[in-house]
C-alpha positions in Angstrom: 0.0 0.1 0.1 1.6 3.4 -0.7 1.9 5.9 0.9 -0.3 9.4 1.1 2.1 12.6 -0.2 0.9 15.3 1.1 1.2 19.0 0.2 2.9 19.4 3.3 5.7 16.7 2.7 5.9 18.1 -0.6 6.9 21.6 1.0 9.3 20.4 3.8 11.4 18.5 1.0 11.3 21.5 -1.2 12.9 24.0 1.6 15.5 20.8 2.4 16.5 20.4 -0.8 15.8 23.7 -2.7 14.2 21.6 -5.7 11.1 21.8 -7.9 7.7 20.9 -6.5 7.3 18.4 -9.2 11.2 16.7 -8.6 10.1 16.5 -4.6 6.7 15.0 -5.1 8.1 12.5 -7.7 11.3 11.5 -5.3 8.6 11.2 -2.1 6.5 9.1 -4.4 9.3 6.7 -5.3 10.7 6.9 -1.5 7.4 5.8 -0.3 6.9 8.7 1.9 10.0 8.2 3.4 11.5 11.9 3.7 15.4 10.9 4.5 15.3 8.5 1.8 13.9 11.0 -0.6 16.7 13.5 -0.1 19.3 10.4 -0.1 18.1 9.9 -3.3 18.2 13.2 -4.5 21.4 13.8 -4.2 22.7 10.7 -5.4 20.8 12.2 -8.8 22.5 15.4 -8.3 18.7 17.0 -7.9 19.2 18.1 -4.0 21.2 21.3 -3.8 21.6 20.8 -0.3 19.7 19.7 3.2 19.1 22.7 4.4 17.5 21.9 7.5 18.0 19.4 10.0 14.6 19.9 11.1 11.5 22.3 10.6 11.9 25.1 12.8 8.5 25.8 13.3 7.2 25.7 17.5 7.6 28.7 20.0 9.1 29.3 22.8 12.6 30.3 24.2 16.1 28.6 25.5 17.2 29.0 29.1 21.0 28.6 29.8 23.0 29.6 32.6 26.9 29.1 34.4 27.4 28.7 38.2 29.2 31.1 40.0 32.0 29.0 40.0 32.3 28.1 36.5 32.1 24.2 36.6 28.4 23.5 35.9 26.6 25.0 33.1 22.4 23.9 32.2 20.4 24.4 29.0 16.8 24.2 28.8 14.1 24.2 25.7 10.3 25.0 26.8 7.9 25.4 24.3 4.6 26.9 23.7 2.2 27.5 21.0 2.5 31.5 20.1 5.2 34.3 20.4 3.4 36.1 22.4 2.9 33.2 25.2 6.8 33.0 24.7 7.5 36.7 25.5 4.6 36.9 28.8 6.6 37.3 31.4 5.0 34.4 33.4 6.7 32.1 30.5 10.0 33.8 30.9 10.1 33.6 34.7 9.2 29.9 34.5 12.0 28.9 32.2 14.4 31.1 34.2 13.2 28.8 37.4 13.7 25.6 35.8 17.0 26.8 34.7 18.4 27.7 38.0 16.7 24.9 39.6 18.4 22.3 37.1 21.6 24.1 37.4 21.5 23.8 40.9 20.0 19.8 41.4 21.9 17.1 41.9 21.2 13.2 39.3 18.6 14.9 37.1 18.5 12.9 33.9 15.3 12.0 32.9 12.3 13.8 32.2 10.4 12.6 34.9 13.1 13.6 37.0 12.9 17.1 35.9 9.1 17.7 36.1 9.6 16.4 39.6 11.9 18.9 40.3 10.9 21.3 42.9 10.9 24.9 42.3 11.3 27.8 44.8 8.3 27.6 47.0 7.9 24.0 46.5 5.8 23.5 43.8 7.4 21.3 41.3 8.2 21.9 37.3 4.9 19.9 36.4 2.7 22.0 39.2 4.2 25.1 37.5 3.6 24.2 34.0 0.2 22.9 34.6 -0.9 25.9 36.2 0.7 28.1 32.9 -0.9 26.1 30.9 -4.4 27.1 32.7 -3.3 31.5 32.7 -2.1 31.4 29.5 -4.5 29.1 27.7 -1.5 27.1 25.9 0.1 23.7 25.7 3.1 24.0 27.6 5.9 21.6 27.2 9.5 21.2 28.8 10.9 19.8 25.8 14.4 18.7 26.5 17.4 20.0 28.7 21.5 19.2 29.3 23.6 20.0 32.3 27.3 19.7 32.1 29.7 19.4 35.4 33.4 19.6 34.5 36.8 19.8 36.7 37.6 22.4 34.0 35.4 25.6 32.9 31.9 25.7 31.3 30.6 28.5 28.6 27.2 29.4 27.1 25.8 31.9 24.8 22.2 32.7 24.3 21.2 34.2 20.9 17.9 35.8 21.0 16.6 33.3 23.0 15.8 31.2 20.2 19.4 29.2 19.9 21.2 28.4 23.0 24.4 26.8 23.4 26.5 25.1 26.4 29.8 24.2 26.3 32.8 22.1 28.3 36.2 22.7 28.2 39.1 20.9 29.7 40.7 24.2 31.2 38.9 27.2 32.4 38.6 30.2 30.2 35.2 32.5 29.9 36.5 34.0 26.7 37.3 31.1 24.5 34.3 29.3 25.5 32.0 32.4 24.9 33.7 32.2 20.9 33.3 28.3 20.5 29.6 28.9 21.8 29.0 31.8 19.5 30.5 30.0 16.7 28.6 26.5 17.6 25.5 29.1 17.6 26.0 30.0 14.0 27.8 27.3 11.9 26.2 24.0 13.7 28.3 21.3 13.9 27.2 17.8 14.5 30.0 16.7 16.9 33.5 17.7 18.5 35.8 15.4 16.3 36.0 13.4 13.4 36.1 9.9 15.8 32.4 11.0 16.5 30.8 10.7 13.3 29.3 7.3 12.9 30.9 5.1 10.5 27.7 4.3 8.7 27.3 8.2 8.1 30.4 7.9 6.7 29.7 5.2 4.4 27.0 7.0 3.6 28.2 10.1 2.7 31.1 8.2 0.3 27.8 6.0 -1.5 26.5 9.3 -2.2 29.3 10.6 -3.6 30.3 8.2 -5.9 26.8 8.1 -7.3 26.9 11.6 -7.7 30.3 11.4 -9.9 29.6 8.1 -11.6 30.2 9.2 -14.7 33.4 11.2 -14.0 34.7 8.2 -12.9 34.2 6.1 -15.0 37.4 4.3 -16.6 39.7 6.0 -13.7 42.2 3.7 -12.0 41.0 2.7 -8.4 44.0 4.4 -6.7 42.8 7.8 -8.1 39.0 7.0 -7.5 40.0 6.4 -3.7 42.0 9.6 -3.7 39.0 11.5 -5.0 36.8 10.1 -2.1 39.1 10.3 0.5 38.9 14.3 -0.3 35.4 14.4 -0.2 35.1 12.4 2.8 37.7 14.7 4.3 36.0 18.0 3.1 33.2 16.6 4.9 34.3 15.7 8.2 35.7 19.1 8.2 32.0 20.6 7.6 30.2 18.7 10.5 32.9 18.6 13.4 33.5 21.4 15.7 37.0 21.0 15.4 37.3 21.0 12.1 35.1 24.1 11.4 36.9 27.7 10.1 36.2 29.5 13.3 33.7 32.4 12.3 35.9 35.4 13.7 39.1 34.3 12.2 38.6 31.8 9.1 42.3 31.2 8.4 42.3 28.8 11.7 40.0 26.1 12.2 38.3 25.7 16.0 40.7 22.8 16.7 43.4 25.4 16.1 42.2 28.0 18.1 41.8 25.6 21.0 45.2 24.1 20.6 46.7 27.7 20.4 44.9 28.5 24.4 46.5 25.3 25.1 42.6 23.9 26.0 40.5 21.0 25.0 37.0 21.4 23.9 35.3 18.0 25.8 31.6 18.4 24.6 28.4 21.2 23.4 25.1 21.2 23.5 23.2 23.0 21.1 19.3 24.0 21.1 17.3 25.4 18.8 14.0 26.0 19.4 11.5 24.4 17.1 13.8 21.9 15.7 11.8 18.8 14.2 8.7 20.3 15.2 6.0 21.2 12.6 3.8 23.9 13.9 0.1 24.5 12.1 0.2 27.4 10.0 -1.6 30.7 11.4 -2.1 34.2 9.9 -1.0 37.1 12.3 -4.3 38.2 12.8 -5.8 34.9 13.9 -2.7 34.9 16.5 -3.5 38.0 17.8 -7.1 37.1 18.5 -6.3 33.5 19.8 -4.3 35.0 22.1 -7.1 37.5 23.3 -9.6 34.9 23.7 -7.1 33.0 25.9 -7.7 35.6 28.5 -11.6 35.9 28.7 
């Protein structure tokens, strides 16, 4: 039984590949509605210009980040609501700040259940305050994800307009380097810190896609030449997706890895949250959103 290809699916594929509507619909039909397979097939055939989005950025909300006074811990939370009006409401902003502060100072919070049961100032739990906000604001409020780093070295964070947040763990405390690296991560979206963290299957798939794209060019070429071409492409790919391999945004003559080495430091890990990643929000016009917000207070 074939999958029904919706207009929303075609729209998403167009946004992610910059390809035409008919090409996108055909690719989805051939992939039986599998978005990632359609993108992979389009890349192989040369139809996809780029997979521009790792997820649909649609849901509203804000990111909270905070570093402890001694710089040994840092926390980040992603809390969602339905409209940008609520995301800017004082009660919602205060809730995000309260959850971030509590997470930073709590121990052994590893699951969503533990976070929702975590007490806030005044003794109420995160979930109790969340439910109260839903009643007050008239919108669904969800604590979508969170992360906390504790280290013997140093931590840093960066928040871009409340919509993109980054936390970083360094081997040696260095607030200036940490902020620079966090800003770079916010802008450049690395997938992981270093090449050894890229899954082998991801590299193999990239090789497969490259060979499919270059099928005509490599016909008749010696195996060692083809291997050099593949190796070059994979090196470029790893530089694009790894933090240490990316050109530093404030000085593209050096990589982030070279910057850290110059500073005598090591970047251990990072986490980057962007509001709405992977969540598709129903489309509403501005007037309807204003009316819906006003109605929630009646």
